[in-house]
BAVO-118864 format. One record per residue (C-alpha): residue in one letter; x, y, z. Coordinates in steps of 0.5 Angstrom, whole numbers, plus 500, padded with zeros to 3 digits. Each point is the difference from the previous one (the first is absolute). Layout:
BAVO-118864
AXYZ;...
***
This chain:
BAVO-118864
X871215647;X500498492;X496506498;X505505504;X506503496;X507498502;X501507504;X493499503;X502493502;X507503503;X496505504;X495495503;X506496502;X503506504;X493501503;X499493503;X507500502;X500507504;X493498503;X503493503;X506504502;X496505504;X495495503;X506496502;X503507503;X494502504;X500493503;X507501503;X500504507;X503506497;X496505504;X503498507;X505494499;X507500499;X499502492;X496507502;X507504498;X500497493;X493499499;X501506494;X505495497;X495494500;X495504497;X505503495;X500493496;X493500498;X500507499;X506500495;X497494496;X494503499;X502508500;X507500496;X497502494;X496505502;X506503504;X504500494;X495503495;X499506505;X507501501;X501500492;X494504499;X503505505;X507500496;X496501494;X496506503;X494497500;X499500507;X492500502;X497493498;X497494503;X507497501;X502506504;X494500504;X500493502;X508500501;X499506505;X494497504;X503493501;X507503502;X497505504;X496494504;X507496501;X503507503;X494500505;X501493502;X493498496;X504494497;X494495499;X496506497;X505502495;X501493497;X492499500;X500507496;X505498495;X497493499;X493502499;X502505495;X504495496;X494495500;X496506498;X505502494;X500492498;X492500500;X501507496;X505497495;X496494499;X493504498;X504504495;X503494497;X494497499;X497506497;X506500495;X499493499;X493501498;X502506495;X506496497;X495493499;X495505497;X505503495;X504494499;X497500493;X506501496;X502493496;X508499501;X500497493;X497500493;X499494495;X503504494;X498496493;X506500495;X500500493;X500492499;X494499505;X504498506;X499504507;X506503504;X499503507;X502507501;X500506504;X493504498;X505506500;X504497494;X493499496;X499505494;X494503498;X497496494;X503493503;X496494501;X499497507;X497494502;X496500507;X498493502;X494498505;X502502507;X505505498;X499508500;X500504494;X507503500;X499506496;X494504497;X498498493;X495497495;X498493500;X502497493;X498493501;X496496506;X494500504;X500501508;X497503506;X505505504;X500501507;X500508501;X499500508;X507502501;X499506496;X493502500;X497497507;X495496496;X499492501;X497499493;X504498495;X501503493;X499496494;X505502494;X502498493;X503502494;X500507499;X499502507;X504504504;X504497506;X503504506;X506497504;X499497507;X494496498;X500493501;X499495494;X495495503;X498495494;X503500493;X507502497;X500507497;X505503495;X500507502;X504506495;X503505505;X497507499;X504504506;X507499503;X501497507;X501507503;X494503497;X495494502;X494500504;X504496506;X506504500;X496506500;X495497506;X507498504;X503507499;X493504502;X500496507;X507500501;X500508499;X494501504;X503501507;X504506497;X494504500;X498501507;X493502503;X499506504;X499496506;X507496499;X503507499;X497502506;X503494504;X507501497;X500507502;X497499507;X505495502;X505504498;X498505505;X497496505;X506496502;X504506502;X494503504;X499494504;X507499502;X501507502;X493499504;X503494503;X506504502;X496505503;X496495504;X506498503;X504506501;X495505502;X497496506;X507498502;X502507500;X494502504;X502495505;X507502501;X498508501;X493500503;X500498507;X496494502;X494504504;X499505494;X500494494;X493499497;X496494501;X503496493;X507501503;X499498507;X503494502;X503498493;X508499498;X504502494;X500493498;X492499500;X500506495;X506497496;X495494500;X494504497;X504503495;X503493497;X493498500;X498506496;X505498495;X498493499;X492503499;X502505495;X503495495;X497502494;X500493497;X493499499;X499506496;X506500496;X499492498;X492499500;X498506495;X505499494;X498492501;X493502500;X501504493;X504494497;X495495502;X494505497;X504500493;X501492501;X493499501;X498504494;X505496496;X496494502;X494503497;X503502493;X501507502;X507503500;X501506504;X507504498;X501503507;X497500507;X499508499;X495498495;X497495504;X498505505;X497505495;X495495498;X497500507;X499507499;X497500493;X493503499;X500501492;X501495495;X500502493;X500494495;X502499492;X494497497;X503495494;X504494503;X499503507;X492499502;X499497493;X503494497;X503504494;X498495495;X494501496;X494495500;X493500496;X495501505;X494501496;X497498493;X494505497;X498497493;X496505495;X493497499;X500492499;X508500499;X502494504;X505501506;X505495498;X500502493;X501507502;X506498504;X503496495;X500505494;X503505505;X506495502;X501498493;X501507497;X505501506;X503494500;X507503496;X500506505;X505499507;X496506503;X497498507;X493501498;X501495494;X503495505;X494501505;X495498494;X504494498;X500498507;X493500501;X498497493;X505494502;X501497493;X506501495;X498503493;X500495494;X505501494;X497505495;X494502504;X503507501;X503504494;X501507498;X501503508;X501507500;X502503507;X498507501;X504504505;X495503505;X494497497;X500492500;X501495495;X496498493;X501493497;X496495496;X498494504;X497494496;X500505495;X495505503;X503507502;X501501507;X501507504;X502499507;X502506504;X498507504;X494504498;X504504495;X502494496;X492498499;X498507499;X505502495;X497494495;X493503501;X498495505;X496502506;X502497507;X496499506;X503504506;X502496507;X499503507;X505495503;X507502502;X506497496;X502499493;X495499495;X501496493;X495501495;X499495494;X497501494;X499494495;X499502492;X498507502;X495498505;X501501507;X501494504;X501502507;X505502505;X504496505;X502503507;X508499502;X502502507;X506500505;X496496506;X502502507;X504495504;X496496504;X504502506;X499507499;X492500501;X501500508;X506504500;X497507502;X496497505;X507497503;X503506499;X495504504;X500495506;X508500500;X499508501;X501503493;X495506499;X500501493;X501496494;X501503493;X501497493;X504503494;X500498493;X501501493;X494497498;X493503498;X496503505;X494495499;X505494502;X503504506;X493501503;X498493499;X506497503;X500505506;X493499501;X501492500;X506500505;X497506504;X505505500;X499507502;X502504494;X504499493;X503504495;X500497493;X504502493;X506502503;X507500497;X506498505;X501507501;X493501502;X501494505;X505504504;X496506500;X495497503;X504496505;X503507502;X493503501;X498494505;X507501504;X498507501;X493499502;X502494505;X500501508;X507502502;X504494503;X495495495;X503496495;X498499493;X502493496;X499499493;X499494496;X503498493;X503495496;X502504493;X506503498;X496507499;X498499508;X508500502;X500508501;X493500504;X503494504;X506504502;X496506501;X495497505;X502499508;X500493499;X500497493;X497493499;X502496494;X497493497;X506496499;X498494496;X498503494;X502507501;X505503497;X507501502;X500507501;X494500504;X503495505;X507504500;X496506502;X495497505;X501500508;X496494500;X499494495;X494495500;X503494497;X493497497;X497506497;X494499505;X498507503;X497497506;X507499503;X500507501;X495499505;X504495503;X506504500;X497506504;X498495505;X507497501;X502507500;X495502506;X502493503;X507502500;X499507503;X496498505;X505495503;X505505499;X496505505;X498494504;X508499501;X502507501;X494501505;X501494504;X508501500;X500507503;X494499504;X503494504;X507503500;X497507503;X496496505;X506496503;X505506499;X495504505;X500494505;X508499499;X501508502;X496499507;X504493501;X494496499;X502496494;X505494500;X505498495;X495495498;X495505498;X506504496;X501493497;X493499498;X499508498;X506498495;X501493498;X492498501;X497506496;X505499495;X498493499;X493501500;X501506495;X503496495;X495494501;X495505498;X504503494;X500493497;X493500500;X501504493;X503494497;X493496501;X495503495;X495497495;X497502494;X496505503;X506504504;X498497507;
***
């Protein structure tokens, strides 16, 4: 009882009271005793307790012009049963209908609670630091950009920002689905919704509350239900026409045989009419109505998609609508951007090739010191690989030559660090390197010292991505990049991609996607995966746009239909498996519900199905379909 809502507890009390009164009336001698004439009154008491709201809804909907729904069908069937003297059956049908409704309401409520608990990541307060150093608890919406907030251990980060002071580990599971904590310190970006696990953090706010990561996530999930899948739209249209049709069919099932019984002589009546009465055909029509209630389809199909979106959210995958979840199951072509999607998006020194007997460590040291005053990503990667700080006075006469590299004096020696054009311009012969990546050539005092290879390494998760996509049903994988031909060929080969296209501008990427869209199989889906602001046009043009959410640009996330919160490309495979699982459950529910209903309808037409069979075909099927639909919520990192 404690897990039930107030409304559900009231319904449970009504069910128990009605069942107890029905049992009491059944024990009374109402069939042939003195109470037989008022039997209908005795049965009317438990019927009224359990069914008054159904009758009220049916009448209200009729008044509002919304006649054909499950309330109308159930009211018509049970009132008709009373009219034919089947009092106990009328109460039983309404009782079991309400039991089924209670189970349905409980299942839907549990699903919504799972989503609500999952998405309960927006902090109610923020510790705003005042000018005098004191802290004030305020609403995150009242905190301005540039203000400083303090996040204590155990609290959630209220707003996106940059750490000014402190070291800690952040639990990002609610956002990314990853259990491993993320270490942060001064200068690191932090996003709202993460839990501070250890140290005290002072964070400078970078975005207003309405533009923070947690607000965007909640907005995506809340609005996901507005974009219905084709299966949901089918069920909505189906129910709109289905209910009036079965009502007319039930009316025909009663009227046509009844008229035939009245008009056709007994000796000429066909076998299926012989020995029947009009009350029997009315009873069959009422059974037909109970069986035909579309509850199983109307509730279980949207619940399946709702559960699928919730299950994906648990894995750090935000799907902006059930229509996109359905499209993922039909994906045959996946197109990737390279930098930041398949690769880390950060340069690293991958090889040192000194000339002659020049020491490797010295080669790296001279290059790092010469580049020590530059903020270029290549310079940063050189200094990181060296791992030491430049001493005062070691580097002088620094000259950054645009498009070529850097000239400087290191410990009094003339050092050049840059591309081959810089070295050759100074009359120094440099060696060629056949490996893909960015080459930094180094010359010391006019002599060639060697070269350093800097590459944007593939993400570890991307190495098995192609194999996982093939197993998930994808037939073609394509990489688009603005990088060089050699680098693109190397990355595509390492990751096992089917094809690649290099040295592309943003407009060229759109053109390539247009070409792939024209070449795809009719009905198949093309998905594009990217993370940069230049990917926004392609994300919009693809059938399904998938954006990297943790480090991706806001423009890419806004343009995408699916967002991967932890920048892990392997989650694409998880998303597709969740999509296929959801669609599989939806189809199971549709065929199971229609199959059972059709079989029992046929039996009911020939008088071989009782009200109990009708109750199972309605309430029982709906309950089983809903239980099946809740499986969509239970997914693991593999989408199973």
